[in-house]
C-alpha positions as CSV (number, residue, x, y, z in Angstrom):
1,M,130.7,113.7,87.0
2,G,131.6,117.4,86.0
3,E,132.2,118.9,82.5
4,R,133.4,115.6,81.0
5,G,130.4,113.8,82.4
6,E,128.1,116.5,81.0
7,A,129.7,116.1,77.6
8,L,129.6,112.4,77.8
9,R,125.7,112.5,78.6
10,A,125.1,115.1,75.8
11,E,126.9,112.8,73.4
12,I,125.1,109.7,74.5
13,L,121.7,111.8,73.9
14,S,122.9,112.7,70.6
15,I,123.3,109.0,69.8
16,F,120.0,108.3,71.1
17,G,118.6,111.0,68.7
18,M,119.9,109.1,65.7
19,Q,118.4,105.8,66.8
20,S,115.0,104.6,66.0
21,E,115.2,101.6,68.2
22,P,116.2,100.9,71.8
23,I,120.1,100.5,72.3
24,S,121.9,98.4,74.9
25,A,124.8,99.7,77.0
26,Y,127.4,97.8,74.9
27,G,125.7,98.9,71.8
28,L,126.0,102.4,73.1
29,L,129.6,101.5,74.2
30,D,130.4,100.6,70.3
31,E,129.1,103.8,69.1
32,L,130.9,106.0,71.7
33,K,134.3,104.0,71.0
34,K,134.2,105.5,67.5
35,T,135.2,108.9,68.9
36,N,136.6,107.8,72.2
37,A,138.5,104.4,72.0
38,K,139.4,104.4,75.7
39,I,135.9,104.8,77.1
40,A,135.1,101.9,79.6
41,P,131.9,100.2,80.4
42,P,131.6,101.6,84.0
43,T,131.8,105.2,82.5
44,V,129.0,104.3,80.2
45,Y,126.9,102.7,82.9
46,R,127.4,105.8,85.2
47,A,126.3,108.3,82.5
48,L,123.2,106.1,81.6
49,S,122.2,106.0,85.4
50,A,122.5,109.8,85.6
51,L,120.1,110.2,82.5
52,V,117.8,107.7,83.9
53,N,117.7,109.3,87.2
54,G,117.3,112.8,85.4
55,G,114.3,111.4,83.5
56,R,116.1,111.8,80.2
57,I,116.0,108.1,79.2
58,H,114.3,105.0,80.2
59,R,115.7,101.5,80.7
60,L,113.6,98.8,79.1
61,E,113.9,96.2,81.7
62,S,112.5,93.6,79.3
63,L,115.1,94.2,76.5
64,N,117.9,95.3,78.9
65,A,118.2,98.4,76.7
66,Y,117.3,102.1,76.8
67,V,115.4,104.6,74.9
68,V,115.0,108.5,75.1
69,C,112.3,110.0,77.1
70,Q,109.6,111.1,74.9
71,H,107.5,113.2,77.4
72,D,108.3,115.8,80.1
73,D,105.7,114.4,82.6
74,H,107.6,112.7,85.1
75,Q,104.9,112.8,87.8
76,N,103.0,109.9,86.1
77,A,104.1,106.4,84.8
78,P,105.4,106.0,81.3
79,I,103.7,103.3,79.3
80,L,106.2,102.0,76.9
81,S,104.8,100.2,73.9
82,I,107.3,98.0,72.3
83,C,106.8,96.6,68.9
84,D,108.2,93.0,68.5
85,D,108.2,93.3,64.8
86,C,110.1,96.6,64.1
87,G,111.6,97.5,67.5
88,T,110.2,100.8,67.8
89,V,109.1,102.3,71.1
90,E,106.2,104.6,71.6
91,E,105.9,106.2,75.2
92,T,102.4,107.4,76.3
93,I,101.5,108.6,79.9
94,A,99.4,106.7,82.4
95,L,97.6,109.6,84.0
96,D,95.5,107.8,86.7
97,L,97.0,104.4,86.6
98,V,100.0,105.1,89.0
99,A,97.5,106.1,91.8
100,D,95.5,102.9,91.2
101,I,98.5,100.7,91.1
102,S,99.9,102.4,94.3
103,S,96.6,102.1,96.0
104,N,96.3,98.5,95.3
105,I,99.7,97.5,96.3
106,G,99.7,99.8,99.2
107,Q,97.2,97.6,100.8
108,T,99.9,94.7,101.1
109,G,102.4,97.3,102.6
110,F,104.5,97.4,99.5
111,V,106.0,100.8,98.8
112,A,106.7,101.5,95.0
113,E,110.0,103.5,94.2
114,R,109.3,103.9,90.4
115,H,106.6,102.9,88.1
116,M,107.0,101.9,84.3
117,I,104.8,99.8,82.3
118,E,106.3,98.0,79.2
119,V,103.8,96.5,76.8
120,H,105.1,94.1,73.9
121,G,103.0,93.8,70.8
122,T,102.8,95.1,67.1
123,C,102.8,98.8,66.3
124,G,100.0,100.3,64.1
125,S,102.5,100.4,61.0
126,C,103.5,96.7,61.4
127,T,99.8,95.8,61.9
128,S,98.6,97.7,59.0
129,E,101.4,95.9,56.8
130,K,100.3,92.5,57.8
131,A,96.7,93.1,57.0
132,P,95.1,91.5,54.1
133,K,94.8,93.7,50.9
């Protein structure tokens, strides 16, 4: 992608740094068009793909959106806890879970290429706000 690609990826990461919730590719495109009206969806998707492959962001399959990676540990599967009330996403690492999953599915001959676990529910902040006072 070259220097322009690197600049675009840096700009995308900057936008993610300002977001507290996941952002879709088209939401990202809208943000990028504020500074580059000619940017096209394929360019954004290529940059997102490079960032996902580089471990800088995660694609939330259930939301068709992206969030910035919160950990440097790329050897273990991320567990992404998605709050259905406020939209925040918290990332934790599944230390032994990947080995257990790989072992279980390996018995069927299935070979996993990537692991990511998405859990939907209510975050601690939203849960405490709902608690009776």
